[in-house]
C-alpha positions as a Markdown table, in Angstrom:
| # | Residue | x | y | z |
|---|---|---|---|---|
| 1 | Unk | -13.7 | -14.4 | 32.5 |
| 2 | Unk | -13.6 | -17.3 | 34.9 |
| 3 | Unk | -14.7 | -17.0 | 38.5 |
| 4 | Unk | -11.2 | -17.9 | 39.7 |
| 5 | Unk | -9.5 | -15.2 | 37.7 |
| 6 | Unk | -12.1 | -12.6 | 38.7 |
| 7 | Unk | -11.1 | -13.1 | 42.4 |
| 8 | Unk | -7.3 | -12.7 | 41.8 |
| 9 | Unk | -5.5 | -10.1 | 43.7 |
| 10 | Unk | -3.4 | -8.2 | 41.1 |
| 11 | Unk | -0.8 | -7.2 | 43.7 |
| 12 | Unk | -0.1 | -10.8 | 44.5 |
| 13 | Unk | -0.5 | -12.5 | 41.2 |
| 14 | Unk | 0.4 | -10.0 | 38.4 |
| 15 | Unk | 3.8 | -10.0 | 36.7 |
| 16 | Unk | 4.9 | -6.4 | 36.4 |
| 17 | Unk | 6.4 | -5.2 | 33.2 |
| 18 | Unk | 7.5 | -1.8 | 32.0 |
| 19 | Unk | 10.3 | 0.5 | 30.9 |
| 20 | Unk | 13.3 | 0.5 | 33.2 |
| 21 | Unk | 12.2 | -2.8 | 34.8 |
| 22 | Unk | 14.4 | -5.0 | 32.7 |
| 23 | Unk | 18.2 | -5.0 | 32.4 |
| 24 | Unk | 18.1 | -6.0 | 28.8 |
| 25 | Unk | 19.5 | -3.1 | 26.8 |
| 26 | Unk | 17.4 | -1.9 | 24.0 |
| 27 | Unk | 18.9 | -1.7 | 20.5 |
| 28 | Unk | 19.0 | 1.9 | 19.3 |
| 29 | Unk | 16.7 | 2.4 | 16.3 |
| 30 | Unk | 19.5 | 3.4 | 14.0 |
| 31 | Unk | 21.2 | 0.0 | 14.7 |
| 32 | Unk | 18.1 | -2.1 | 14.1 |
| 33 | Unk | 18.7 | -4.0 | 10.9 |
| 34 | Unk | 16.9 | -7.0 | 9.5 |
| 35 | Unk | 16.5 | -8.1 | 6.0 |
| 36 | Unk | 13.6 | -10.0 | 4.5 |
| 37 | Unk | 13.5 | -10.9 | 0.8 |
| 38 | Unk | 10.0 | -11.4 | -0.7 |
| 39 | Unk | 9.0 | -12.5 | -4.1 |
| 40 | Unk | 6.4 | -10.0 | -5.3 |
| 41 | Unk | 4.8 | -9.9 | -8.7 |
| 42 | Unk | 3.1 | -6.9 | -10.3 |
| 43 | Unk | -0.7 | -7.2 | -10.4 |
| 44 | Unk | -1.6 | -6.2 | -14.0 |
| 45 | Unk | -5.3 | -5.1 | -13.8 |
| 46 | Unk | -5.4 | -4.9 | -17.6 |
| 47 | Unk | -4.8 | -8.6 | -17.7 |
| 48 | Unk | -8.5 | -9.2 | -17.4 |
| 49 | Unk | -11.1 | -11.5 | -19.1 |
| 50 | Unk | -14.8 | -11.0 | -18.3 |
| 51 | Unk | -17.6 | -13.7 | -18.1 |
| 52 | Unk | -21.2 | -14.2 | -17.3 |
| 53 | Unk | -23.3 | -17.3 | -16.9 |
| 54 | Unk | -23.1 | -18.1 | -20.6 |
| 55 | Unk | -19.3 | -18.0 | -20.7 |
| 56 | Unk | -16.8 | -15.4 | -22.1 |
| 57 | Unk | -18.4 | -12.1 | -22.8 |
| 58 | Unk | -16.5 | -8.8 | -23.1 |
| 59 | Unk | -17.8 | -5.9 | -21.0 |
| 60 | Unk | -14.4 | -4.4 | -20.2 |
| 61 | Unk | -15.6 | -1.1 | -21.9 |
| 62 | Unk | -17.6 | -0.4 | -18.7 |
| 63 | Unk | -14.4 | 0.0 | -16.8 |
| 64 | Unk | -13.8 | 3.3 | -18.6 |
| 65 | Unk | -17.3 | 4.4 | -17.8 |
| 66 | Unk | -16.7 | 3.8 | -14.1 |
| 67 | Unk | -13.4 | 5.5 | -14.1 |
| 68 | Unk | -15.0 | 8.6 | -15.6 |
| 69 | Unk | -17.6 | 8.7 | -12.8 |
| 70 | Unk | -14.9 | 8.0 | -10.2 |
| 71 | Unk | -12.9 | 11.0 | -11.4 |
| 72 | Unk | -16.0 | 13.2 | -10.7 |
| 73 | Unk | -16.5 | 11.4 | -7.4 |
| 74 | Unk | -12.9 | 12.1 | -6.4 |
| 75 | Unk | -13.1 | 15.8 | -7.3 |
| 76 | Unk | -16.4 | 16.1 | -5.5 |
| 77 | Unk | -14.9 | 14.5 | -2.3 |
| 78 | Unk | -12.1 | 17.2 | -2.3 |
| 79 | Unk | -14.8 | 19.8 | -2.5 |
| 80 | Unk | -16.7 | 18.3 | 0.5 |
| 81 | Unk | -13.5 | 18.2 | 2.5 |
| 82 | Unk | -12.2 | 21.7 | 1.8 |
| 83 | Unk | -15.6 | 23.4 | 2.1 |
| 84 | Unk | -16.6 | 21.6 | 5.3 |
| 85 | Unk | -19.7 | 20.2 | 3.6 |
| 86 | Unk | -21.7 | 17.2 | 4.8 |
| 87 | Unk | -20.2 | 13.9 | 3.8 |
| 88 | Unk | -22.3 | 11.4 | 1.8 |
| 89 | Unk | -22.2 | 7.8 | 0.6 |
| 90 | Unk | -20.1 | 6.6 | -2.2 |
| 91 | Unk | -23.3 | 5.3 | -3.8 |
| 92 | Unk | -24.8 | 8.9 | -3.8 |
| 93 | Unk | -21.6 | 10.3 | -5.2 |
| 94 | Unk | -21.4 | 7.8 | -8.0 |
| 95 | Unk | -25.0 | 8.3 | -8.9 |
| 96 | Unk | -24.5 | 12.0 | -9.1 |
| 97 | Unk | -21.6 | 11.4 | -11.3 |
| 98 | Unk | -23.7 | 9.3 | -13.7 |
| 99 | Unk | -22.8 | 5.8 | -12.6 |
| 100 | Unk | -26.0 | 3.9 | -11.8 |
| 101 | Unk | -25.5 | 0.1 | -12.2 |
| 102 | Unk | -29.1 | -0.8 | -11.2 |
| 103 | Unk | -29.8 | -4.4 | -11.8 |
| 104 | Unk | -27.4 | -4.8 | -14.7 |
| 105 | Unk | -25.1 | -7.7 | -13.8 |
| 106 | Unk | -22.1 | -6.5 | -15.8 |
| 107 | Unk | -22.3 | -3.0 | -14.3 |
| 108 | Unk | -22.5 | -4.5 | -10.8 |
| 109 | Unk | -19.5 | -6.7 | -11.5 |
| 110 | Unk | -17.4 | -3.8 | -12.7 |
| 111 | Unk | -18.4 | -1.8 | -9.6 |
| 112 | Unk | -17.4 | -4.7 | -7.4 |
| 113 | Unk | -14.1 | -4.9 | -9.2 |
| 114 | Unk | -13.4 | -1.2 | -8.8 |
| 115 | Unk | -14.8 | -0.6 | -5.3 |
| 116 | Unk | -15.8 | -3.6 | -3.1 |
| 117 | Unk | -12.6 | -5.4 | -3.9 |
| 118 | Unk | -10.6 | -2.5 | -2.3 |
| 119 | Unk | -12.7 | -1.6 | 0.7 |
| 120 | Unk | -14.3 | -5.0 | 1.5 |
| 121 | Unk | -17.7 | -3.4 | 1.6 |
| 122 | Unk | -20.0 | -2.1 | -1.2 |
| 123 | Unk | -21.1 | 1.5 | -1.8 |
| 124 | Unk | -24.5 | 0.3 | -0.6 |
| 125 | Unk | -25.7 | -2.9 | 1.0 |
| 126 | Unk | -29.1 | -4.4 | 0.0 |
| 127 | Unk | -31.2 | -6.2 | 2.5 |
| 128 | Unk | -34.4 | -8.1 | 1.6 |
| 129 | Unk | -37.2 | -8.2 | 4.1 |
| 130 | Unk | -39.1 | -11.3 | 3.2 |
| 131 | Unk | -41.7 | -11.1 | 6.0 |
| 132 | Unk | -43.5 | -8.4 | 4.0 |
| 133 | Unk | -45.4 | -8.7 | 0.8 |
| 134 | Unk | -44.2 | -7.7 | -1.7 |
| 135 | Unk | -40.6 | -8.2 | -0.6 |
| 136 | Unk | -39.2 | -5.0 | 0.7 |
| 137 | Unk | -35.6 | -4.0 | -0.2 |
| 138 | Unk | -33.7 | -1.8 | 2.2 |
| 139 | Unk | -30.5 | 0.0 | 1.3 |
| 140 | Unk | -27.9 | 0.5 | 3.9 |
| 141 | Unk | -25.3 | 3.1 | 2.9 |
| 142 | Unk | -21.9 | 1.5 | 3.6 |
| 143 | Unk | -19.0 | 3.7 | 2.6 |
| 144 | Unk | -18.1 | 7.4 | 3.1 |
| 145 | Unk | -17.4 | 9.3 | -0.1 |
| 146 | Unk | -15.0 | 11.7 | 1.5 |
| 147 | Unk | -12.9 | 9.3 | 3.5 |
| 148 | Unk | -12.9 | 6.5 | 0.9 |
| 149 | Unk | -11.2 | 8.9 | -1.4 |
| 150 | Unk | -8.9 | 10.1 | 1.4 |
| 151 | Unk | -7.9 | 6.5 | 2.1 |
| 152 | Unk | -7.2 | 5.7 | -1.6 |
| 153 | Unk | -5.3 | 8.9 | -2.3 |
| 154 | Unk | -3.0 | 8.9 | 0.7 |
| 155 | Unk | -1.7 | 5.4 | -0.3 |
| 156 | Unk | -1.9 | 5.0 | -4.0 |
| 157 | Unk | -1.2 | 8.6 | -5.0 |
| 158 | Unk | 1.5 | 9.2 | -2.4 |
| 159 | Unk | 3.3 | 5.8 | -2.3 |
| 160 | Unk | 2.6 | 4.1 | -5.6 |
| 161 | Unk | -0.3 | 3.3 | -7.8 |
| 162 | Unk | 1.0 | -0.2 | -8.3 |
| 163 | Unk | -0.1 | -3.3 | -6.5 |
| 164 | Unk | 2.2 | -6.3 | -6.0 |
| 165 | Unk | 1.0 | -9.7 | -5.0 |
| 166 | Unk | 3.1 | -11.4 | -2.3 |
| 167 | Unk | 2.8 | -15.1 | -2.5 |
| 168 | Unk | 5.7 | -16.0 | -0.3 |
| 169 | Unk | 4.4 | -18.7 | 2.0 |
| 170 | Unk | 6.1 | -17.1 | 5.1 |
| 171 | Unk | 3.5 | -14.3 | 5.0 |
| 172 | Unk | 3.5 | -11.2 | 7.1 |
| 173 | Unk | 5.0 | -12.9 | 10.1 |
| 174 | Unk | 8.4 | -12.5 | 8.5 |
| 175 | Unk | 8.1 | -8.8 | 9.1 |
| 176 | Unk | 7.0 | -9.3 | 12.7 |
| 177 | Unk | 9.8 | -11.8 | 13.4 |
| 178 | Unk | 12.4 | -9.6 | 11.8 |
| 179 | Unk | 11.4 | -6.5 | 13.8 |
| 180 | Unk | 11.0 | -8.5 | 17.0 |
| 181 | Unk | 14.5 | -10.0 | 16.6 |
| 182 | Unk | 16.0 | -6.6 | 17.1 |
| 183 | Unk | 14.9 | -6.3 | 20.7 |
| 184 | Unk | 13.6 | -9.8 | 21.9 |
| 185 | Unk | 15.9 | -12.7 | 22.8 |
| 186 | Unk | 15.1 | -16.3 | 22.1 |
| 187 | Unk | 12.4 | -17.5 | 24.5 |
| 188 | Unk | 12.1 | -14.0 | 25.9 |
| 189 | Unk | 9.7 | -14.1 | 28.9 |
| 190 | Unk | 8.2 | -10.8 | 27.9 |
| 191 | Unk | 6.6 | -12.3 | 24.8 |
| 192 | Unk | 3.5 | -14.3 | 25.6 |
| 193 | Unk | 2.3 | -16.4 | 22.7 |
| 194 | Unk | -1.0 | -18.4 | 22.5 |
| 195 | Unk | -2.3 | -16.2 | 25.3 |
| 196 | Unk | -6.0 | -15.1 | 25.4 |
| 197 | Unk | -6.8 | -11.8 | 27.1 |
| 198 | Unk | -10.1 | -11.8 | 28.9 |
| 199 | Unk | -10.1 | -8.7 | 31.1 |
| 200 | Unk | -8.3 | -5.3 | 31.0 |
| 201 | Unk | -8.5 | -3.0 | 34.1 |
| 202 | Unk | -7.2 | 0.5 | 33.7 |
| 203 | Unk | -7.0 | 3.8 | 35.6 |
| 204 | Unk | -4.7 | 6.8 | 36.0 |
| 205 | Unk | -2.0 | 4.8 | 37.7 |
| 206 | Unk | -1.6 | 1.8 | 35.3 |
| 207 | Unk | -3.1 | -1.2 | 33.5 |
| 208 | Unk | -3.8 | -4.7 | 34.6 |
| 209 | Unk | -4.4 | -7.5 | 32.1 |
| 210 | Unk | -5.9 | -10.9 | 33.0 |
| 211 | Unk | -5.6 | -13.8 | 30.7 |
| 212 | Unk | -7.7 | -16.9 | 30.1 |
| 213 | Unk | -5.2 | -19.2 | 31.7 |
| 214 | Unk | -5.3 | -17.2 | 35.0 |
| 215 | Unk | -2.1 | -15.3 | 34.3 |
| 216 | Unk | -1.9 | -11.6 | 35.0 |
| 217 | Unk | 0.3 | -8.7 | 33.8 |
| 218 | Unk | 0.7 | -5.2 | 35.2 |
| 219 | Unk | 2.2 | -2.3 | 33.4 |
| 220 | Unk | 2.5 | 1.5 | 33.8 |
| 221 | Unk | 0.9 | 1.8 | 30.3 |
| 222 | Unk | -0.5 | -0.5 | 27.7 |
| 223 | Unk | -1.3 | -0.3 | 24.0 |
| 224 | Unk | -4.4 | -2.2 | 22.9 |
| 225 | Unk | -4.2 | -3.4 | 19.3 |
| 226 | Unk | -7.3 | -5.4 | 19.2 |
| 227 | Unk | -9.1 | -5.3 | 15.8 |
| 228 | Unk | -12.2 | -3.2 | 15.5 |
| 229 | Unk | -14.1 | -6.4 | 15.3 |
| 230 | Unk | -12.8 | -7.6 | 18.6 |
| 231 | Unk | -13.5 | -4.2 | 20.2 |
| 232 | Unk | -17.1 | -4.4 | 18.9 |
| 233 | Unk | -17.6 | -7.9 | 20.5 |
| 234 | Unk | -17.8 | -9.0 | 24.1 |
| 235 | Unk | -14.6 | -11.0 | 23.8 |
| 236 | Unk | -12.7 | -8.8 | 26.3 |
| 237 | Unk | -14.2 | -7.1 | 29.4 |
| 238 | Unk | -12.9 | -3.6 | 30.3 |
| 239 | Unk | -13.0 | -2.5 | 33.9 |
| 240 | Unk | -14.2 | 0.1 | 34.3 |
| 241 | Unk | -16.5 | 0.0 | 31.3 |
| 242 | Unk | -15.1 | 2.2 | 28.5 |
| 243 | Unk | -16.7 | 5.7 | 28.6 |
| 244 | Unk | -19.6 | 6.6 | 26.4 |
| 245 | Unk | -17.5 | 8.7 | 24.0 |
| 246 | Unk | -15.1 | 5.8 | 23.5 |
| 247 | Unk | -17.8 | 3.2 | 23.0 |
| 248 | Unk | -19.5 | 5.4 | 20.5 |
| 249 | Unk | -16.2 | 5.8 | 18.6 |
| 250 | Unk | -15.8 | 2.0 | 18.4 |
| 251 | Unk | -19.4 | 1.4 | 17.3 |
| 252 | Unk | -19.5 | 4.1 | 14.7 |
| 253 | Unk | -17.1 | 2.3 | 12.3 |
| 254 | Unk | -17.6 | -0.9 | 10.4 |
| 255 | Unk | -15.5 | -4.0 | 10.1 |
| 256 | Unk | -15.2 | -5.5 | 6.6 |
| 257 | Unk | -14.5 | -9.1 | 5.8 |
| 258 | Unk | -12.4 | -10.2 | 2.9 |
| 259 | Unk | -12.2 | -13.9 | 2.0 |
| 260 | Unk | -9.9 | -15.5 | -0.5 |
| 261 | Unk | -11.0 | -19.1 | -1.5 |
| 262 | Unk | -8.2 | -21.2 | -3.0 |
| 263 | Unk | -8.6 | -24.1 | -5.3 |
| 264 | Unk | -5.8 | -26.3 | -6.8 |
| 265 | Unk | -6.3 | -28.4 | -9.9 |
| 266 | Unk | -4.0 | -31.0 | -11.5 |
| 267 | Unk | -1.3 | -29.1 | -13.3 |
| 268 | Unk | -2.1 | -30.9 | -16.6 |
| 269 | Unk | -5.8 | -30.0 | -16.3 |
| 270 | Unk | -5.7 | -26.2 | -16.0 |
| 271 | Unk | -8.7 | -25.0 | -17.9 |
| 272 | Unk | -8.2 | -21.2 | -17.8 |
| 273 | Unk | -6.0 | -19.1 | -20.0 |
| 274 | Unk | -2.9 | -18.6 | -17.8 |
| 275 | Unk | -1.8 | -15.5 | -19.8 |
| 276 | Unk | -4.5 | -13.7 | -17.9 |
| 277 | Unk | -4.2 | -12.7 | -14.2 |
| 278 | Unk | -7.8 | -11.9 | -13.5 |
| 279 | Unk | -11.2 | -13.2 | -14.5 |
| 280 | Unk | -14.3 | -11.2 | -13.6 |
| 281 | Unk | -17.7 | -12.9 | -13.4 |
| 282 | Unk | -21.1 | -11.1 | -13.6 |
| 283 | Unk | -23.6 | -13.3 | -11.8 |
| 284 | Unk | -27.1 | -12.8 | -13.2 |
| 285 | Unk | -28.9 | -13.1 | -9.8 |
| 286 | Unk | -26.6 | -11.8 | -7.1 |
| 287 | Unk | -24.1 | -9.0 | -6.9 |
| 288 | Unk | -20.7 | -10.1 | -5.6 |
| 289 | Unk | -21.3 | -13.8 | -6.0 |
| 290 | Unk | -17.8 | -15.3 | -6.6 |
| 291 | Unk | -16.9 | -12.3 | -8.8 |
| 292 | Unk | -13.1 | -12.2 | -9.2 |
| 293 | Unk | -10.9 | -15.1 | -9.9 |
| 294 | Unk | -7.1 | -14.7 | -9.8 |
| 295 | Unk | -4.7 | -17.1 | -11.3 |
| 296 | Unk | -1.4 | -18.1 | -9.6 |
| 297 | Unk | -0.6 | -20.5 | -12.5 |
| 298 | Unk | 1.3 | -18.0 | -14.7 |
| 299 | Unk | 4.6 | -16.4 | -15.3 |
| 300 | Unk | 5.9 | -14.4 | -12.3 |
| 301 | Unk | 3.7 | -16.4 | -9.9 |
| 302 | Unk | 3.6 | -20.2 | -9.5 |
| 303 | Unk | 3.7 | -21.7 | -13.0 |
| 304 | Unk | 2.2 | -25.2 | -13.3 |
| 305 | Unk | 0.8 | -25.0 | -9.7 |
| 306 | Unk | -2.8 | -25.3 | -10.9 |
| 307 | Unk | -3.8 | -22.7 | -8.3 |
| 308 | Unk | -6.6 | -20.2 | -8.7 |
| 309 | Unk | -8.5 | -18.3 | -6.1 |
| 310 | Unk | -11.7 | -16.3 | -5.9 |
| 311 | Unk | -12.4 | -13.4 | -3.5 |
| 312 | Unk | -15.6 | -12.5 | -1.8 |
| 313 | Unk | -16.3 | -9.7 | 0.7 |
| 314 | Unk | -18.7 | -8.7 | 3.4 |
| 315 | Unk | -22.2 | -10.3 | 3.1 |
| 316 | Unk | -21.0 | -13.0 | 0.8 |
| 317 | Unk | -18.0 | -13.6 | 3.0 |
| 318 | Unk | -20.3 | -14.1 | 6.0 |
| 319 | Unk | -22.3 | -16.6 | 4.0 |
| 320 | Unk | -19.3 | -18.7 | 2.9 |
| 321 | Unk | -17.6 | -18.5 | 6.2 |
| 322 | Unk | -20.7 | -19.8 | 8.0 |
| 323 | Unk | -21.1 | -22.8 | 5.7 |
| 324 | Unk | -19.0 | -25.9 | 5.3 |
| 325 | Unk | -16.2 | -26.3 | 2.8 |
| 326 | Unk | -18.0 | -28.7 | 0.6 |
| 327 | Unk | -21.0 | -26.4 | 0.1 |
| 328 | Unk | -18.7 | -23.5 | -0.8 |
| 329 | Unk | -16.6 | -25.7 | -3.1 |
| 330 | Unk | -19.6 | -26.8 | -5.1 |
| 331 | Unk | -20.8 | -23.2 | -5.5 |
| 332 | Unk | -17.5 | -22.1 | -6.7 |
| 333 | Unk | -17.2 | -25.0 | -9.1 |
| 334 | Unk | -20.7 | -24.3 | -10.5 |
| 335 | Unk | -19.6 | -20.7 | -11.3 |
| 336 | Unk | -16.3 | -21.9 | -12.9 |
| 337 | Unk | -18.3 | -24.4 | -15.0 |
| 338 | Unk | -20.6 | -21.7 | -16.2 |
| 339 | Unk | -17.6 | -19.6 | -17.1 |
| 340 | Unk | -15.4 | -22.2 | -18.8 |
| 341 | Unk | -17.8 | -25.1 | -19.6 |
| 342 | Unk | -18.8 | -27.9 | -17.4 |
| 343 | Unk | -16.8 | -30.4 | -19.4 |
| 344 | Unk | -13.6 | -28.5 | -18.9 |
| 345 | Unk | -13.6 | -28.1 | -15.1 |
| 346 | Unk | -12.5 | -31.1 | -13.0 |
| 347 | Unk | -12.7 | -31.6 | -9.3 |
| 348 | Unk | -9.9 | -29.7 | -7.4 |
| 349 | Unk | -7.2 | -31.7 | -5.7 |
| 350 | Unk | -7.0 | -29.1 | -2.8 |
| 351 | Unk | -9.4 | -26.5 | -1.5 |
| 352 | Unk | -9.2 | -24.1 | 1.5 |
| 353 | Unk | -10.2 | -20.7 | 2.8 |
| 354 | Unk | -10.0 | -18.7 | 6.0 |
| 355 | Unk | -12.9 | -17.6 | 8.1 |
| 356 | Unk | -12.0 | -14.2 | 9.3 |
| 357 | Unk | -15.4 | -13.2 | 10.5 |
| 358 | Unk | -15.5 | -16.1 | 13.0 |
| 359 | Unk | -11.9 | -15.8 | 14.3 |
| 360 | Unk | -12.2 | -14.6 | 17.9 |
| 361 | Unk | -9.0 | -12.6 | 17.6 |
| 362 | Unk | -10.1 | -10.9 | 14.5 |
| 363 | Unk | -13.9 | -10.9 | 13.8 |
| 364 | Unk | -13.3 | -9.5 | 10.3 |
| 365 | Unk | -10.5 | -8.3 | 8.1 |
| 366 | Unk | -10.2 | -4.5 | 8.2 |
| 367 | Unk | -12.2 | -1.4 | 9.0 |
| 368 | Unk | -14.2 | 1.0 | 6.9 |
| 369 | Unk | -15.8 | 4.4 | 7.4 |
| 370 | Unk | -19.6 | 4.7 | 6.9 |
| 371 | Unk | -21.1 | 7.9 | 5.4 |
| 372 | Unk | -21.3 | 10.9 | 7.7 |
| 373 | Unk | -18.3 | 10.1 | 9.9 |
| 374 | Unk | -16.0 | 12.8 | 11.0 |
| 375 | Unk | -12.4 | 13.1 | 12.4 |
| 376 | Unk | -13.9 | 13.8 | 15.8 |
| 377 | Unk | -15.8 | 10.5 | 15.7 |
| 378 | Unk | -12.6 | 8.7 | 14.6 |
| 379 | Unk | -10.4 | 10.4 | 17.2 |
| 380 | Unk | -12.7 | 9.0 | 19.9 |
| 381 | Unk | -12.0 | 5.5 | 18.5 |
| 382 | Unk | -8.2 | 6.4 | 18.4 |
| 383 | Unk | -7.8 | 8.2 | 21.8 |
| 384 | Unk | -6.5 | 6.7 | 25.0 |
| 385 | Unk | -8.5 | 6.1 | 28.2 |
| 386 | Unk | -6.3 | 6.9 | 31.2 |
| 387 | Unk | -3.1 | 4.8 | 30.7 |
| 388 | Unk | -4.7 | 2.5 | 28.1 |
| 389 | Unk | -3.8 | 3.5 | 24.5 |
| 390 | Unk | -5.1 | 2.1 | 21.3 |
| 391 | Unk | -3.5 | 1.4 | 17.9 |
| 392 | Unk | -4.0 | -0.7 | 14.7 |
| 393 | Unk | -5.2 | -0.1 | 11.2 |
| 394 | Unk | -8.6 | 1.0 | 12.4 |
| 395 | Unk | -7.2 | 3.9 | 14.4 |
| 396 | Unk | -5.5 | 5.3 | 11.3 |
| 397 | Unk | -7.6 | 8.2 | 9.8 |
| 398 | Unk | -5.8 | 8.1 | 6.5 |
| 399 | Unk | -4.4 | 4.6 | 6.0 |
| 400 | Unk | -7.2 | 2.5 | 7.6 |
| 401 | Unk | -7.3 | -1.0 | 6.1 |
| 402 | Unk | -3.6 | -1.0 | 5.3 |
| 403 | Unk | -0.6 | -2.6 | 7.0 |
| 404 | Unk | 1.3 | 0.8 | 7.0 |
| 405 | Unk | -1.7 | 2.3 | 8.8 |
| 406 | Unk | -1.3 | -0.2 | 11.7 |
| 407 | Unk | 2.5 | 0.4 | 11.7 |
| 408 | Unk | 2.2 | 4.2 | 11.9 |
| 409 | Unk | -0.5 | 4.0 | 14.6 |
| 410 | Unk | 1.6 | 1.7 | 16.7 |
| 411 | Unk | 4.5 | 4.0 | 16.3 |
| 412 | Unk | 2.4 | 7.0 | 17.3 |
| 413 | Unk | 1.0 | 5.4 | 20.4 |
| 414 | Unk | 4.5 | 4.2 | 21.5 |
| 415 | Unk | 5.9 | 7.7 | 21.0 |
| 416 | Unk | 3.1 | 9.2 | 23.0 |
| 417 | Unk | 3.8 | 6.9 | 25.9 |
| 418 | Unk | 7.5 | 7.5 | 25.7 |
| 419 | Unk | 6.8 | 11.2 | 25.9 |
| 420 | Unk | 4.8 | 10.8 | 29.0 |
| 421 | Unk | 7.4 | 8.6 | 30.7 |
| 422 | Unk | 10.2 | 11.0 | 29.8 |
| 423 | Unk | 8.2 | 14.0 | 30.9 |
| 424 | Unk | 8.2 | 15.6 | 27.4 |
| 425 | Unk | 4.4 | 15.4 | 27.4 |
| 426 | Unk | 2.0 | 15.6 | 30.3 |
| 427 | Unk | -1.3 | 14.9 | 28.6 |
| 428 | Unk | -2.8 | 12.1 | 26.6 |
| 429 | Unk | -4.6 | 12.2 | 23.3 |
| 430 | Unk | -7.5 | 14.5 | 22.6 |
| 431 | Unk | -11.1 | 13.1 | 22.6 |
| 432 | Unk | -14.5 | 14.7 | 22.1 |
| 433 | Unk | -17.3 | 14.5 | 24.5 |
| 434 | Unk | -19.6 | 16.5 | 22.1 |
| 435 | Unk | -19.5 | 15.7 | 18.4 |
| 436 | Unk | -20.1 | 18.0 | 15.5 |
| 437 | Unk | -21.6 | 16.8 | 12.2 |
| 438 | Unk | -18.7 | 17.8 | 10.0 |
| 439 | Unk | -14.9 | 18.1 | 10.2 |
| 440 | Unk | -13.9 | 21.8 | 10.4 |
| 441 | Unk | -10.6 | 22.8 | 8.6 |
| 442 | Unk | -8.5 | 23.3 | 11.8 |
| 443 | Unk | -9.3 | 19.7 | 12.9 |
| 444 | Unk | -7.3 | 18.2 | 10.0 |
| 445 | Unk | -4.1 | 18.1 | 12.1 |
| 446 | Unk | -1.7 | 15.6 | 13.7 |
| 447 | Unk | -3.6 | 15.8 | 17.0 |
| 448 | Unk | -6.5 | 14.0 | 15.2 |
| 449 | Unk | -4.1 | 11.6 | 13.3 |
| 450 | Unk | -4.1 | 13.6 | 10.1 |
| 451 | Unk | -0.5 | 13.5 | 9.1 |
| 452 | Unk | -0.3 | 14.4 | 5.4 |
| 453 | Unk | -2.2 | 16.3 | 2.8 |
| 454 | Unk | -4.6 | 14.2 | 0.8 |
| 455 | Unk | -4.1 | 16.4 | -2.3 |
| 456 | Unk | -0.4 | 15.3 | -3.0 |
| 457 | Unk | 0.2 | 13.0 | -5.9 |
| 458 | Unk | 4.0 | 12.4 | -5.8 |
| 459 | Unk | 3.4 | 8.6 | -5.9 |
| 460 | Unk | 2.6 | 9.1 | -9.6 |
| 461 | Unk | 5.8 | 11.1 | -10.3 |
């Protein structure tokens, strides 16, 4: 926050906004119609070839072993939830189910394919402390068994177990523009683009927002949709400081980073078998080191494009996002040349990747729940503070990490505020000053963001 903006008098400089303060008539929900046509292609996870540093080697049989252990993990998570037992880590649950990858590179690669790729974090994170002798390895448990299963089941069991890759170059902004077109006019002054928020002041009477350019906005209520990564940073100052229960809710959860690294090769020098969609690599030295390559040069995608991309997450994401493009490119090419033969892999004609962990408006990709978290802890992340409400994928207890989680949470916050304005509701969202160590049965309710049963499977029907 600049010294100039900190001295501004909100009553003189702020632009008020709010319901009933504009003459533009809202479009009734039933009349809001927009159409967006995307070109999705089914992700066939059976279309997989496996490799290690010597080239092609088949370890796909390990996938069935993991799935067997996962079935036990899944059933055990249901037992933890219904019996109000202490949550534990996914690593503990998998180990109890008989899945122990140890230092076996193929096992580690399969586990990455099955878990890390979905949650952007591993079941356990290894940290090497090199200031000691011998080197000490510390394990940091990363993912909640109970809520990892909840998160998977509520989406893949209740919507569909299929994944479709959207490669339409318009991206998600087509959804945003389509929805916005139903209530915003061209050059609508209520929409502020390329505007950086630096300060948010809130109390029982309203919210004041100060921007980097010195601009200021006042409103009766506000919905904060900053990512968890932004909330955990010092990017925005809250005045007064958020209460302890709110700050603990924010700091309890973790922000995963998910990085896709794209390479394009000459269309007449494609060296991989384009009949496969996926290529899984087991690095002999480091778990999660450029592990999954995905081809876009195939039927149903972008034939003859010469495009392939590799995904890394969390600690490896932080490494590649902190280094320059050339270093990353050479590392990826070294892996590809181990997989397919050095003589077969040319230099790419294009190369790019995002750096989500360094973006000041993101600081990561999406949230995850560590072991031992409860709905009370999460509700404190979710709950309003006076007239400042919160929404986004991280505030969704069941769909965290998913676009529909952000959608539902924005809708819920909007409906809560609408209820307050119309007089239907006279209180905000619940929060917990004192936390319990487990989630009791009666807390699995809409008040805590729990909208559906996690035991339904109609997405398979």
